[in-house]
C-alpha positions as CSV (number, residue, x, y, z in Angstrom):
1,M,35.2,76.8,45.1
2,S,38.3,76.4,47.3
3,R,38.3,75.9,51.0
4,L,39.6,79.4,51.5
5,G,36.8,80.8,49.3
6,D,34.2,78.8,51.2
7,L,35.5,80.2,54.5
8,Q,35.5,83.7,53.2
9,R,31.9,83.3,52.0
10,L,31.0,81.9,55.4
11,R,32.6,84.9,57.1
12,E,30.3,87.2,55.1
13,V,27.2,85.1,56.0
14,L,28.1,85.2,59.7
15,L,28.7,88.9,59.7
16,E,25.3,89.5,58.1
17,S,23.7,87.0,60.5
18,I,25.2,88.7,63.5
19,D,23.8,92.0,62.4
20,E,20.3,90.6,61.9
21,A,20.1,88.2,64.9
22,P,18.5,89.1,68.2
23,A,21.0,90.0,70.9
24,D,20.5,86.7,72.7
25,K,21.4,84.7,69.6
26,R,24.6,86.6,68.7
27,A,27.1,84.8,71.0
28,P,27.2,81.5,69.1
29,L,27.4,83.3,65.8
30,A,30.3,85.4,67.1
31,A,32.1,82.2,68.3
32,Q,31.7,80.7,64.9
33,L,33.0,83.9,63.3
34,R,36.1,83.8,65.5
35,A,36.8,80.2,64.5
36,T,36.2,81.0,60.9
37,L,38.5,83.9,61.0
38,A,41.2,81.8,62.7
39,E,41.0,79.2,60.0
40,I,41.1,81.8,57.2
41,E,44.2,83.2,58.8
42,S,45.8,79.8,59.1
43,L,45.1,79.0,55.4
44,D,46.5,82.4,54.4
45,E,49.7,81.7,56.4
46,D,50.0,78.3,54.8
47,A,49.7,79.9,51.4
48,K,52.3,82.5,52.2
49,A,54.7,79.9,53.5
50,G,54.9,78.1,50.1
51,D,55.9,74.7,49.2
52,P,59.1,73.4,50.8
53,V,60.4,72.3,47.3
54,D,59.8,75.8,46.0
55,E,61.8,77.2,48.9
56,I,64.7,74.9,48.2
57,A,64.6,75.9,44.5
58,K,64.6,79.6,45.4
59,R,67.6,79.1,47.7
60,R,69.6,77.3,45.0
61,A,68.8,79.9,42.5
62,A,69.9,82.6,44.9
63,R,73.2,80.8,45.5
64,R,73.8,80.4,41.8
65,A,73.1,84.1,41.2
66,G,75.5,85.0,43.9
67,T,78.4,83.0,42.4
68,A,77.9,84.2,38.9
């Protein structure tokens, strides 16, 4: 499984654990959930950003299409 997939599974486990945990045990789980969500968001942004080489290729293709 990928890092993103592992984090998404951890997110689900944490959500279930928070629901089932006594009130005095929820704070550390919530903190871990926040950290996990931030990392998931970071990985999603990295995936959306794409590879710099791909970006250069897209720009070149767009320029060629514009001159044709």
